[in-house]
Residue frames as qw, qx, qy, qz and C-alpha x, y, z in Angstrom:
[[0.193, 0.041, -0.127, -0.972, -2.50, 20.20, -48.80],
 [0.455, -0.212, -0.682, -0.533, -5.36, 17.79, -49.43],
 [0.480, -0.375, -0.769, 0.194, -6.11, 16.91, -45.80],
 [0.108, -0.007, -0.339, 0.934, -6.30, 20.37, -44.28],
 [0.433, -0.258, -0.287, -0.814, -9.96, 20.85, -45.25],
 [0.648, -0.323, -0.688, -0.046, -10.82, 17.98, -42.89],
 [0.370, -0.158, -0.531, 0.745, -9.80, 20.20, -39.97],
 [0.239, -0.294, -0.125, -0.917, -12.67, 22.64, -40.56],
 [0.043, 0.919, 0.157, 0.358, -14.33, 24.30, -38.72],
 [0.674, -0.662, -0.039, 0.325, -11.55, 24.28, -36.13],
 [0.407, -0.438, 0.374, 0.709, -8.82, 25.31, -38.57],
 [0.567, 0.790, 0.183, -0.147, -9.26, 27.39, -41.71],
 [0.692, -0.143, 0.344, 0.618, -6.25, 26.83, -43.96],
 [0.274, 0.935, 0.040, -0.221, -5.08, 29.95, -45.79],
 [0.742, 0.042, 0.282, 0.607, -2.42, 30.10, -48.48],
 [0.034, 0.860, -0.059, -0.505, -0.72, 33.31, -49.58],
 [0.571, 0.059, 0.583, 0.575, 0.10, 33.55, -53.25],
 [0.268, 0.644, -0.069, -0.714, -0.01, 35.96, -56.15],
 [0.056, 0.204, -0.848, -0.486, 0.08, 33.13, -58.66],
 [0.673, 0.060, -0.069, -0.734, -3.36, 32.42, -60.13],
 [0.722, 0.124, -0.659, -0.174, -2.68, 28.76, -60.86],
 [0.287, 0.073, -0.800, 0.522, -1.48, 28.09, -57.29],
 [0.329, 0.009, 0.373, -0.868, -4.47, 29.94, -55.87],
 [0.728, 0.082, -0.298, -0.612, -6.92, 28.01, -58.02],
 [0.630, 0.099, -0.768, 0.058, -5.39, 24.65, -57.10],
 [0.124, 0.027, -0.722, 0.681, -5.42, 25.45, -53.39],
 [0.483, 0.024, 0.143, -0.864, -8.96, 26.77, -53.55],
 [0.748, 0.063, -0.514, -0.415, -10.10, 23.52, -55.17],
 [0.557, 0.013, -0.774, 0.302, -8.55, 21.66, -52.21],
 [0.482, -0.714, -0.507, -0.017, -10.59, 23.70, -49.71],
 [0.493, -0.254, -0.197, 0.808, -8.07, 26.39, -48.86],
 [0.083, 0.954, 0.207, -0.199, -8.76, 30.10, -48.54],
 [0.667, 0.252, 0.159, 0.683, -6.47, 32.19, -50.74],
 [0.118, -0.947, -0.101, 0.283, -5.09, 35.64, -49.93],
 [0.609, 0.712, -0.120, 0.328, -2.63, 37.69, -51.98],
 [0.673, -0.234, -0.168, 0.681, 0.92, 38.37, -50.84],
 [0.014, 0.976, 0.215, 0.040, 0.64, 42.03, -49.89],
 [0.087, -0.905, 0.417, -0.008, 4.22, 42.65, -48.72],
 [0.971, 0.103, -0.059, 0.207, 7.24, 40.63, -49.82],
 [0.431, -0.766, 0.353, 0.321, 10.89, 40.81, -48.80],
 [0.036, 0.594, -0.686, -0.419, 13.91, 39.87, -50.87],
 [0.070, 0.116, -0.933, -0.333, 13.27, 37.40, -53.66],
 [0.524, -0.226, -0.444, -0.691, 9.50, 37.67, -53.19],
 [0.372, -0.188, -0.855, 0.308, 9.34, 35.92, -49.81],
 [0.359, -0.730, -0.367, -0.450, 6.13, 36.97, -48.00],
 [0.064, 0.382, -0.538, 0.749, 6.63, 38.89, -44.74],
 [0.339, -0.315, -0.873, 0.153, 5.06, 36.94, -41.86],
 [0.010, -0.310, -0.430, 0.848, 3.97, 40.06, -39.95],
 [0.372, 0.213, -0.207, -0.879, 1.79, 41.20, -42.83],
 [0.425, -0.103, -0.850, -0.295, 0.46, 37.69, -43.42],
 [0.206, -0.352, -0.784, 0.469, -0.79, 37.65, -39.81],
 [0.155, 0.314, 0.161, -0.923, -2.29, 41.12, -40.22],
 [0.412, 0.090, -0.539, -0.729, -4.15, 40.06, -43.34],
 [0.408, -0.221, -0.884, -0.051, -5.50, 36.88, -41.76],
 [0.152, -0.366, -0.652, 0.646, -6.53, 38.66, -38.56],
 [0.237, 0.293, -0.008, -0.926, -8.32, 41.36, -40.57],
 [0.469, 0.077, -0.635, -0.609, -10.11, 38.74, -42.69],
 [0.661, -0.242, -0.702, -0.107, -11.02, 36.00, -40.18],
 [0.449, -0.628, 0.273, -0.575, -12.33, 36.36, -36.64],
 [0.840, -0.064, -0.529, 0.105, -10.73, 33.86, -34.26],
 [0.620, -0.775, 0.121, -0.023, -9.40, 33.46, -30.75],
 [0.663, -0.425, 0.492, 0.370, -6.26, 31.67, -31.97],
 [0.607, 0.751, -0.207, -0.156, -4.09, 32.15, -35.04],
 [0.733, -0.393, 0.485, 0.269, -1.20, 29.98, -36.14],
 [0.432, 0.741, -0.418, -0.300, 1.35, 29.56, -38.87],
 [0.841, -0.147, 0.500, 0.145, 2.77, 26.44, -40.44],
 [0.103, 0.617, -0.589, -0.511, 5.51, 26.44, -43.01],
 [0.835, 0.305, -0.252, -0.382, 4.92, 24.06, -45.89],
 [0.511, 0.401, -0.744, 0.158, 7.87, 21.99, -44.72],
 [0.322, -0.307, 0.675, -0.588, 6.49, 21.31, -41.24],
 [0.330, -0.139, -0.920, -0.161, 4.94, 17.92, -40.48],
 [0.551, -0.281, 0.151, -0.772, 1.44, 17.92, -39.04],
 [0.074, -0.131, 0.969, -0.198, 0.78, 14.91, -36.85],
 [0.304, -0.278, -0.814, -0.410, -2.20, 12.62, -37.26],
 [0.305, -0.538, -0.718, 0.318, -3.69, 13.58, -33.89],
 [0.098, 0.081, -0.018, 0.992, -4.06, 17.29, -34.65],
 [0.423, -0.467, -0.471, -0.618, -7.88, 17.05, -34.77],
 [0.662, -0.513, -0.524, 0.156, -7.95, 15.68, -31.22],
 [0.483, -0.217, -0.246, 0.812, -5.46, 18.26, -29.98],
 [0.052, -0.251, -0.198, -0.946, -7.24, 21.20, -31.59],
 [0.528, -0.526, -0.546, -0.382, -10.50, 19.95, -30.08],
 [0.616, -0.440, -0.475, 0.449, -8.94, 20.09, -26.63],
 [0.280, -0.064, -0.070, 0.955, -7.91, 23.72, -27.10],
 [0.196, -0.315, -0.368, -0.853, -11.26, 24.96, -28.39]]
């Protein structure tokens, strides 16, 4: 969570949460925070609506999703720079 802010302006990290403490902590680490608008069973956010919310809030050519369990490689800055 702490290194994502270093990817700006190429990547704007956004976390979805309805928990104030989580939102505050993420915001302090440079993340944008949006509420979970639609949740499925057991409160799991619905990806379709997460994309809709991000696309309605931020103007971009590319949008992506990364689960918290996915590993982001050290060369992502270079790779993102090649795409933009």
